[in-house]
C-alpha angles and dihedrals in degrees: 000000000000125000091250093055091051092051091047089055091062099029106036094181093055092102088077091063093041091056090054094044123082090210094076113094126220112254095257096052122097115256118270121254110271092245092059097050113116110224113215096211117181092250092054094055111088125225093242092061092072091219112158113219129193109254090226089061090054089051093048092051089051090052091048091053092046093051090049092052092048090050090051091050093049090049091050092049091050090052093050093051093056 
């Protein structure tokens, strides 16, 4: 299952953005390298796009950002103690 299909499973209206976006590949093309894949996170989708997003995805993104911030703070504290 490709990354686009997985995102469409949780964000059914995402095809609207994909059609406007050059990053979506035609069906017969090989998949993009993972480093080049554009993630359509809930926070990156604007309100005017009318994309419906699962509330659980919004919560998961928030938790991801919170964990990244905590990791950065721990790393900073460790650096300051040296």
